[in-house]
Structure formats: C-alpha cells, structure tokens
Steps between C-alpha positions, in 0.01 A plus 500: 500500500402803700682817554515694822367820349191350332267536798610871548407585134166336528411692817626822350293433179191447713568811704519707182174364373336570833617868477416535124139367533385771749686766300311409176168456682557834669548680168175332373318615814625858458387498135157356602463754778469778236207320334132545573290200607366475147852492354585213732201296367574155355342311207145404604456788749210748440493877494236755587519851348409747774530824306479510125654845455816425689505125422522428879466123555518230766521120507171325590365148524412370156147405605419858594278703260767766532766269350487676162822363360699175538875506473604281203869586451764686708813669373778727633498713186261637245368242253204442268207323660284240315185607313215577743732577794547833667850607612591641844844667526661638811806717471748645753765762403422455129548118505233230489479309830201286406306419185178292522281366227138485626198319365146625572344308789158659473206341689155411366233741633755762603545849358821679399625835382721491194763770444718490191809601683455298829295201396212347700397585855222340712208732577149461639243460224310804624808726486492768224851388381386140436583428136373137462379195679625150426186309405680173430849358557608197297816326612674275255373680185630805320204566264304822471214305339421349844365851578231500238210576738276803525652626826867482376590836339882429489758237588856446614697200379819383660685230302716370789348376715204475267230714655203690355328783688153604368427861595175678551399847629589567855142601592348173378 
C-alpha cells in the first residue's frame, strides 16, 4: 500500500542530500585552501626540500633525484611517526592543519645536505654544503651490514619500507 506523501518525502530527502554534499565539500575545500601543496600531499607522493633553513618544500615526481622524501602517512593532527621517518607539520593559527610522516627517498649516486633541524636536502656533489653521497641504495633490506665496503662511511636504515642507504663522502 502506498501513501500519497511518500514520493514527496523521498524527493525532499534527496534535495537535502544534494544541498548537504556541496556544503560539506565546500568546508573541506576551504580547509584545504589554507594548506601548502606539500600539506596536500597524499601517501605515495614525494617531497623536495628547497631550503633547509626555512624547511620550504614542494611536491615532486618520485623518480626525480630531488624527491628526497616519500609520504608514508598523512594525519590532520600531530602524531608520532614510525622509526626512521621524518615528520612534517604545518600549522595555522596555532592548530595543526597537516602532519606527514616521511621516509627518506634518497637516490644512489646523488649528494645531500643533512641538517639536524630540517633533515635532508638535495645538493650538487660539488657544493660546499654537500654532507654525503649515497653510494648504494638497497630496497627490501634494512641492514647496515650491507654497507660493509671501503667507500661506505655511514648508513641510513629505514625499517618500513625496508631500505638501506650506504653513504660515502660527497666529494668521492
């Protein structure tokens, strides 16, 4: 048995949903508008550090030698990143707008500058600020003993995804 008002309620319900969806989407778009391109990055995207002192960054293609970090986790609030990850936090008016956990995405044969407060930054190997050169990158293994060669002076090990970076002097 059908009632005369049933069709009206259904149409009204759909009309309310049609109005509510843009309103919710609009709020999300306004919130995202205040974020930098880096803060809008998704899991799997890569980040280049342009200026170490100011931690100025930009998204880049992961195959680029400037893709220093890969986004592994994305949050709306501050959290603790896994071992081996670097955190990126963006704030606005005292509140966190984006929090990213980043894994090193260093390339074999490429040089980087390391700064304790801002992390890694791509640099030319002839640059005076070059701290180290990645002599070997081993994907699928997190084992510093893989770097037991004469040209490796240090290493970086990331447990997830398992990656070992063997490091040598930048001038080598």
